[in-house]
KOLKOLVEX-911975 format. One record per residue (C-alpha): residue number from 1; y, z, x; residue in one letter. Coordinates in steps of 0.001 Angstrom, whole numbers. Each point is the difference from the previous one (the first is absolute). Layout:
<pts>
+-----+---------+---------+---------+-----+
!   n !   north !      up !    east ! res !
+-----+---------+---------+---------+-----+
! NUM !       Y !       Z !       X !   A !
...
+-----+---------+---------+---------+-----+
</pts>
This chain:
<pts>
+-----+---------+---------+---------+-----+
!   n !   north !      up !    east ! res !
+-----+---------+---------+---------+-----+
!   1 !  -42809 !   60232 !    3482 !   M !
!   2 !   -1026 !    2865 !    2352 !   L !
!   3 !   -2841 !    -641 !    2334 !   D !
!   4 !   -1861 !    1590 !    2910 !   E !
!   5 !    3094 !    -312 !    2195 !   R !
!   6 !    1843 !    2145 !   -2453 !   D !
!   7 !   -2953 !    2269 !    -865 !   L !
!   8 !   -1807 !     334 !    3380 !   P !
!   9 !   -2976 !    1920 !   -1427 !   W !
!  10 !   -1080 !   -3167 !   -1798 !   L !
!  11 !    -685 !   -1966 !    3183 !   A !
!  12 !   -3573 !    1205 !     350 !   Q !
!  13 !    -993 !    -256 !   -3619 !   P !
!  14 !    1447 !   -3518 !     -27 !   L !
!  15 !   -2126 !   -1040 !    2960 !   A !
!  16 !   -3141 !    1484 !   -1680 !   E !
!  17 !     769 !   -1821 !   -3300 !   L !
!  18 !     838 !   -3247 !    1707 !   R !
!  19 !   -3213 !     -53 !    1975 !   D !
!  20 !   -2174 !    1252 !   -2824 !   H !
!  21 !   -2551 !   -2791 !    -286 !   A !
!  22 !   -2849 !    1876 !   -1679 !   R !
!  23 !    1129 !    -410 !   -3588 !   S !
!  24 !    2059 !   -2372 !   -2114 !   H !
!  25 !     945 !    2806 !   -2399 !   A !
!  26 !    1666 !    3142 !    1248 !   L !
!  27 !    1408 !    3131 !   -1597 !   I !
!  28 !    3011 !    1364 !    1832 !   L !
!  29 !     402 !    3557 !   -1072 !   H !
!  30 !    2634 !    2660 !     841 !   G !
!  31 !    3409 !    1133 !    -976 !   G !
!  32 !    2747 !   -2499 !    -718 !   A !
!  33 !    2316 !    2365 !    1872 !   G !
!  34 !   -1812 !    -862 !    3224 !   S !
!  35 !     752 !   -3725 !    -275 !   G !
!  36 !   -2930 !   -1401 !   -1945 !   Q !
!  37 !    2004 !   -2848 !   -1585 !   W !
!  38 !    1519 !    -962 !    3342 !   E !
!  39 !   -3361 !      10 !    1725 !   L !
!  40 !   -1623 !   -2095 !   -2791 !   A !
!  41 !    2653 !   -2657 !     166 !   R !
!  42 !    -178 !    -260 !    3777 !   R !
!  43 !   -3825 !    -170 !     -72 !   A !
!  44 !     205 !   -2865 !   -2467 !   A !
!  45 !    2538 !   -1718 !    2196 !   Q !
!  46 !   -2211 !     473 !    3060 !   A !
!  47 !   -3053 !   -1523 !   -1762 !   W !
!  48 !    1997 !   -3101 !    -884 !   L !
!  49 !    1860 !    -269 !    3365 !   C !
!  50 !    -403 !   -3338 !    1710 !   E !
!  51 !     292 !    1573 !    3456 !   K !
!  52 !   -2782 !    2641 !     -23 !   P !
!  53 !    -449 !    2840 !     371 !   P !
!  54 !    3380 !     277 !   -1712 !   G !
!  55 !    2185 !     710 !   -1779 !   P !
!  56 !    2180 !   -1998 !    2493 !   C !
!  57 !    3010 !    -186 !   -2307 !   G !
!  58 !     857 !   -3475 !    1323 !   D !
!  59 !   -2518 !   -2475 !   -1525 !   C !
!  60 !     589 !   -1753 !   -3321 !   P !
!  61 !   -2610 !    2224 !   -1697 !   S !
!  62 !    1780 !    3198 !    1072 !   C !
!  63 !    3322 !   -1354 !   -1191 !   H !
!  64 !   -1500 !    -899 !   -3369 !   L !
!  65 !   -1585 !    3416 !    -338 !   A !
!  66 !    3264 !    1770 !     816 !   L !
!  67 !    1846 !   -2204 !   -2529 !   A !
!  68 !   -2631 !     862 !   -2650 !   R !
!  69 !    -778 !   -3647 !    -450 !   S !
!  70 !   -3295 !    -418 !    1805 !   H !
!  71 !   -2293 !   -2132 !   -2150 !   P !
!  72 !   -3124 !    1838 !    1279 !   D !
!  73 !    1223 !    3530 !    -635 !   L !
!  74 !     147 !    1549 !   -3482 !   K !
!  75 !    1132 !    3535 !    -701 !   V !
!  76 !    -973 !    1669 !   -3250 !   L !
!  77 !    1915 !    3107 !   -1072 !   M !
!  78 !    1201 !    1473 !   -3278 !   P !
!  79 !    3572 !    -484 !   -1132 !   E !
!  80 !     856 !    3554 !     880 !   T !
!  81 !    -976 !    -548 !    3623 !   A !
!  82 !    1802 !   -3337 !      75 !   Q !
!  83 !    3188 !    1770 !   -1053 !   L !
!  84 !    -442 !    2908 !    2400 !   A !
!  85 !    -635 !   -2337 !    2933 !   L !
!  86 !    2481 !   -2683 !    -986 !   G !
!  87 !   -2822 !   -2433 !     215 !   W !
!  88 !    1282 !   -2423 !   -2640 !   N !
!  89 !    3171 !    -687 !    1905 !   E !
!  90 !    -528 !   -3525 !    1171 !   G !
!  91 !   -3670 !     -40 !    -903 !   A !
!  92 !   -1796 !   -2774 !   -1847 !   D !
!  93 !    -214 !     475 !   -3768 !   E !
!  94 !   -3776 !    -498 !     360 !   G !
!  95 !    -159 !    3326 !    1745 !   D !
!  96 !    1684 !    1859 !   -2817 !   A !
!  97 !   -2049 !    2053 !   -2269 !   D !
!  98 !    1776 !   -1282 !   -3095 !   A !
!  99 !     686 !   -3656 !    -429 !   G !
! 100 !    1470 !     132 !   -3521 !   D !
! 101 !    3501 !     941 !    1043 !   G !
! 102 !    -198 !    3237 !   -1982 !   S !
! 103 !     123 !    2480 !    2872 !   R !
! 104 !    3599 !     921 !    -658 !   G !
! 105 !    -770 !     708 !   -3668 !   K !
! 106 !   -2807 !    2599 !     531 !   R !
! 107 !   -1205 !    2730 !    2243 !   K !
! 108 !   -1563 !   -1309 !    3243 !   P !
! 109 !   -3770 !      82 !      42 !   S !
! 110 !   -1931 !    2352 !    2287 !   R !
! 111 !   -3134 !   -2189 !    -142 !   E !
! 112 !   -1176 !   -3159 !    1774 !   I !
! 113 !    -907 !   -1939 !   -3106 !   K !
! 114 !   -3189 !   -1958 !    -648 !   I !
! 115 !    1795 !   -3337 !    -243 !   D !
! 116 !    1529 !     543 !    3381 !   T !
! 117 !   -3341 !     792 !    1505 !   V !
! 118 !   -1657 !   -2996 !   -1586 !   R !
! 119 !    2757 !   -2327 !    1276 !   A !
! 120 !    -445 !    1510 !    3483 !   A !
! 121 !   -3707 !    -614 !    -163 !   I !
! 122 !     545 !   -3648 !    -850 !   D !
! 123 !    2433 !    -230 !    2910 !   W !
! 124 !   -2471 !    1670 !    2334 !   A !
! 125 !   -2527 !   -2821 !    -510 !   H !
! 126 !    2358 !   -2810 !     883 !   T !
! 127 !     248 !   -1384 !    3519 !   S !
! 128 !    2142 !    1658 !    2619 !   S !
! 129 !    3354 !   -1845 !     457 !   S !
! 130 !     459 !     721 !    3704 !   R !
! 131 !   -3613 !     336 !    1129 !   G !
! 132 !      25 !    3719 !     941 !   R !
! 133 !   -1754 !    1209 !   -3113 !   G !
! 134 !    1606 !    1877 !   -2927 !   K !
! 135 !     904 !    3626 !    -596 !   V !
! 136 !     157 !    1809 !   -3293 !   L !
! 137 !    1817 !    3369 !     196 !   L !
! 138 !     -54 !    2657 !   -2715 !   F !
! 139 !    2666 !    2728 !     127 !   Y !
! 140 !    -977 !    2422 !   -1300 !   P !
! 141 !   -3512 !   -1056 !    -918 !   A !
! 142 !    -537 !    2863 !   -2452 !   D !
! 143 !    2693 !   -1573 !   -2194 !   A !
! 144 !   -2758 !   -2300 !   -1293 !   M !
! 145 !   -1500 !    1331 !   -3201 !   N !
! 146 !   -3770 !    -164 !    -555 !   T !
! 147 !      80 !   -3503 !   -1432 !   T !
! 148 !    2068 !   -1396 !    2868 !   S !
! 149 !   -2165 !    1699 !    2573 !   A !
! 150 !   -3203 !   -1364 !   -1548 !   N !
! 151 !    1386 !   -3514 !      41 !   A !
! 152 !     373 !     328 !    3755 !   L !
! 153 !   -3589 !    1004 !     723 !   L !
! 154 !   -1479 !   -3463 !     415 !   K !
! 155 !    2756 !   -1035 !    2405 !   T !
! 156 !    -542 !    3109 !    2080 !   L !
! 157 !   -3720 !    -770 !     193 !   E !
! 158 !     209 !   -3760 !     408 !   E !
! 159 !    3377 !    -892 !    1512 !   P !
! 160 !    1052 !   -3541 !     796 !   A !
! 161 !    -314 !    -922 !    3748 !   P !
! 162 !    2797 !    1448 !    2042 !   G !
! 163 !    1116 !    2371 !   -2826 !   M !
! 164 !    1073 !    3595 !     764 !   R !
! 165 !     775 !    2695 !   -2509 !   L !
! 166 !    1970 !    3132 !     858 !   L !
! 167 !     127 !    2785 !   -2572 !   L !
! 168 !    2524 !    2694 !     656 !   C !
! 169 !    -532 !    3398 !   -1675 !   V !
! 170 !     878 !    3572 !     691 !   Q !
! 171 !   -3490 !    1262 !    -874 !   D !
! 172 !   -3044 !   -2347 !    -117 !   P !
! 173 !   -1522 !    2202 !   -2707 !   E !
! 174 !    2642 !   -1425 !   -2395 !   H !
! 175 !   -1789 !   -3353 !     184 !   L !
! 176 !   -3134 !    -902 !   -1918 !   L !
! 177 !   -3229 !     762 !    1871 !   P !
! 178 !    -910 !   -3666 !    -385 !   T !
! 179 !    3173 !    -994 !    1845 !   V !
! 180 !    -446 !    2653 !    2704 !   R !
! 181 !   -3578 !   -1104 !     709 !   S !
! 182 !    1114 !   -3526 !     747 !   R !
! 183 !    2665 !     947 !    2507 !   C !
! 184 !     290 !    1695 !    3400 !   Q !
! 185 !    2512 !    2701 !     489 !   R !
! 186 !    2845 !     436 !    2487 !   V !
! 187 !    1933 !    3233 !    -117 !   R !
! 188 !    3706 !     305 !     856 !   L !
! 189 !     711 !    3639 !     843 !   G !
! 190 !    3423 !    1437 !     671 !   P !
! 191 !    1198 !     -11 !    3656 !   P !
! 192 !    -217 !    3097 !    2078 !   D !
! 193 !    2724 !    2516 !    -502 !   A !
! 194 !    1825 !    -699 !    3270 !   A !
! 195 !     193 !   -3761 !    -753 !   T !
! 196 !    1136 !     603 !   -3542 !   A !
! 197 !    2665 !    2578 !     947 !   E !
! 198 !    1356 !   -2294 !    2743 !   A !
! 199 !     245 !   -2941 !   -2323 !   W !
! 200 !    1844 !    2057 !   -2673 !   L !
! 201 !    2383 !    1317 !    2665 !   A !
! 202 !     759 !   -3522 !    1063 !   A !
! 203 !     779 !    -806 !   -3699 !   Q !
! 204 !    2513 !    2887 !      17 !   G !
! 205 !   -2112 !    2245 !   -2236 !   V !
! 206 !     406 !    3729 !     652 !   A !
! 207 !   -2622 !    2578 !    -784 !   G !
! 208 !   -2891 !   -2434 !     688 !   A !
! 209 !   -2672 !    2672 !     149 !   R !
! 210 !     754 !    1409 !   -3421 !   A !
! 211 !     352 !   -3430 !   -1598 !   L !
! 212 !   -3367 !   -1203 !    1535 !   L !
! 213 !   -1680 !    3054 !   -1434 !   K !
! 214 !    1503 !    -863 !   -3351 !   A !
! 215 !   -1304 !   -3565 !     205 !   S !
! 216 !   -3472 !     554 !    1376 !   G !
! 217 !    1011 !   -1072 !    3517 !   G !
! 218 !    1117 !   -3501 !   -1100 !   E !
! 219 !    3295 !    -942 !    1688 !   P !
! 220 !    1079 !   -2683 !   -2481 !   L !
! 221 !    -570 !    2424 !   -2856 !   A !
! 222 !    1987 !    2686 !    1848 !   A !
! 223 !    2901 !   -2432 !     458 !   K !
! 224 !    -201 !    -956 !   -3684 !   A !
! 225 !     528 !    3704 !    -916 !   L !
! 226 !    3258 !      95 !    1914 !   V !
! 227 !    1097 !   -3225 !   -1672 !   E !
! 228 !    -626 !    1670 !   -3347 !   E !
! 229 !    2177 !    2930 !     865 !   G !
! 230 !   -2761 !    2343 !    1087 !   L !
! 231 !     806 !     855 !    3614 !   D !
! 232 !   -1770 !    2817 !    1840 !   A !
! 233 !    2348 !    2757 !   -1113 !   A !
! 234 !     -10 !   -1114 !   -3639 !   T !
! 235 !   -3858 !    -297 !      36 !   W !
! 236 !    -381 !    3538 !    1257 !   G !
! 237 !    2140 !    1306 !   -2924 !   E !
! 238 !   -2063 !   -1607 !   -2743 !   L !
! 239 !   -2531 !    2768 !    -599 !   P !
! 240 !    2886 !    2528 !    -363 !   G !
! 241 !    1688 !   -2333 !   -2458 !   Q !
! 242 !   -3164 !     -21 !   -2111 !   V !
! 243 !     -57 !    3823 !     -25 !   V !
! 244 !    3631 !       5 !   -1107 !   R !
! 245 !    -538 !   -2737 !   -2514 !   G !
! 246 !    2656 !   -2281 !    1632 !   D !
! 247 !   -1048 !   -3461 !    -975 !   S !
! 248 !    3214 !   -1863 !     929 !   R !
! 249 !   -1324 !   -1608 !    3176 !   L !
! 250 !   -3406 !   -1118 !   -1330 !   L !
! 251 !    1417 !   -1163 !   -3283 !   A !
! 252 !    2036 !   -2608 !    1903 !   A !
! 253 !   -3190 !   -1552 !    1547 !   L !
! 254 !   -2293 !   -2564 !   -1668 !   P !
! 255 !   -2512 !    1861 !   -2157 !   L !
! 256 !   -3107 !    -981 !    2038 !   P !
! 257 !    1640 !    1301 !    3227 !   R !
! 258 !    1211 !    3250 !   -1701 !   A !
! 259 !   -3479 !     625 !   -1401 !   V !
! 260 !   -1571 !    -609 !    3416 !   R !
! 261 !    2381 !    2495 !    1613 !   V !
! 262 !    -773 !    2636 !   -2674 !   L !
! 263 !   -3753 !    -627 !     627 !   Q !
! 264 !     577 !     662 !    3710 !   Q !
! 265 !    1863 !    3279 !    -797 !   V !
! 266 !   -2779 !     985 !   -2368 !   C !
! 267 !   -2707 !    -738 !    2586 !   H !
! 268 !    1647 !    2111 !    2642 !   D !
! 269 !     814 !    2807 !   -2443 !   A !
! 270 !   -3759 !      85 !    -951 !   M !
! 271 !    -972 !     -17 !    3684 !   A !
! 272 !    2409 !    2877 !     676 !   T !
! 273 !   -1186 !    1954 !   -3037 !   A !
! 274 !   -3638 !    -403 !    1231 !   A !
! 275 !     964 !    1212 !    3509 !   G !
! 276 !     -80 !   -3394 !    1669 !   G !
! 277 !    2675 !   -1949 !    1971 !   P !
! 278 !    2335 !   -2463 !   -1771 !   P !
! 279 !    -624 !   -3727 !     592 !   R !
! 280 !    3262 !   -1695 !    -808 !   F !
! 281 !    2530 !    2735 !     742 !   F !
! 282 !     630 !    2313 !    2922 !   E !
! 283 !   -1333 !    3491 !     -63 !   A !
! 284 !    2386 !    2332 !   -1836 !   G !
! 285 !    1668 !   -2794 !   -2039 !   Q !
! 286 !   -2400 !     542 !   -2939 !   V !
! 287 !     660 !    3358 !   -1661 !   P !
! 288 !   -3074 !    2125 !    -528 !   G !
! 289 !    -966 !    2074 !   -2953 !   G !
! 290 !    -717 !   -2809 !   -2454 !   A !
! 291 !   -2722 !     234 !   -2652 !   S !
! 292 !   -2907 !   -2208 !    1138 !   L !
! 293 !   -1186 !    -477 !   -3584 !   A !
! 294 !    3475 !   -1133 !   -1151 !   T !
! 295 !     284 !   -2346 !    3022 !   L !
! 296 !   -3364 !   -1550 !    -985 !   A !
! 297 !    1338 !    -684 !   -3471 !   E !
! 298 !    3150 !   -1537 !    1524 !   W !
! 299 !   -2077 !   -2155 !    2310 !   S !
! 300 !   -1917 !   -1464 !   -2974 !   R !
! 301 !    3205 !    -764 !   -1896 !   E !
! 302 !    1491 !   -1676 !    3089 !   L !
! 303 !   -3172 !   -2113 !     376 !   A !
! 304 !     217 !    -997 !   -3687 !   R !
! 305 !    3613 !   -1092 !     325 !   V !
! 306 !    -732 !   -1864 !    3222 !   A !
! 307 !   -2735 !   -2015 !   -1778 !   R !
! 308 !    2448 !   -1079 !   -2705 !   H !
! 309 !    3199 !    -474 !    1984 !   D !
! 310 !     495 !   -3383 !   -1719 !   E !
! 311 !     569 !    1838 !   -3257 !   H !
! 312 !    3659 !    -324 !   -1054 !   P !
! 313 !     763 !    3669 !     806 !   W !
! 314 !    3576 !    1325 !     232 !   N !
! 315 !    -440 !     587 !    3780 !   A !
! 316 !    2541 !    2794 !     538 !   P !
! 317 !   -1328 !    1956 !   -2972 !   L !
! 318 !   -3609 !    -566 !    1032 !   R !
! 319 !     742 !    1260 !    3498 !   V !
! 320 !    1883 !    3006 !   -1315 !   E !
! 321 !   -2995 !     835 !   -2281 !   A !
! 322 !   -2437 !    -324 !    2896 !   L !
! 323 !    2136 !    2143 !    2183 !   M !
! 324 !     316 !    2675 !   -2672 !   T !
! 325 !   -3753 !      90 !    -270 !   Q !
! 326 !    -306 !     466 !    3730 !   G !
! 327 !    2630 !    2732 !     -24 !   Q !
! 328 !   -2193 !    2025 !   -2328 !   R !
! 329 !   -2618 !     248 !    2704 !   A !
! 330 !    2255 !    2212 !    2104 !   W !
! 331 !    1220 !    1917 !   -3031 !   A !
! 332 !   -3621 !     937 !    -909 !   R !
! 333 !   -1078 !     691 !    3556 !   G !
+-----+---------+---------+---------+-----+
</pts>
């Protein structure tokens, strides 16, 4: 598990979270590519540490938290997040979103289910095992549907003594207003450019500036791009590939990632067509002359596919069709 020693920009936010005594319920919002998950886990470990201010890393409580077996820490996340983070490896079955043994027979769920939330609420109202209170962590909290979120409201408003709830989300507006009103917010922003570029360089990542622009300034997201085969040089070629209708690279990516990349190309093409600067690509990498009206149609179709990326599309054919639609914008410009 990475922590503030590996991701130095998390040190100050961790101290702020650790010492946040004004509320039992906090919303931690910001991009996952800045280390939101790593910060949330360290904050939970600090709150339960038996050598405050913590996390000390040496006490029995810290060892239990690192081993994912702390009786006073419960993490709720959908099956998709569990698989992405490897959370189920060595974790208790009680923390799994599905307890019926059917996970391998069906598509992983993207929701934190109502039964999981109700079980966590029951757990939250039992006594602390080690006397440092209890922590209930949601990652991401907007994976709760309306029913699950409503079930949590009474616990947010009237928690058991010593109970802390930490809800992680990219945008607080994705949560119900009734949930937001019962929590205080803590924002995790991306590190400054110099810190992010230095960290990426230490990781052996070339072209840090371009990759950070591609990922909204978030260094973990920039590193993930490289791991997916999108280094700085390849990234800069993507708009030209759309213009040429060359879908080979994007068709090899998972559909959600490919659609997100096409949305970024579309965004910057629209900005360029309107006379503005690109956001995700360097100046000059997005060809001009595209039809703004056709780009707007393309943007709407990309958004529609993004909303339904769980549909059993043929991913390569879907990407090729989307790229062909984008290519028309330049043909009609």
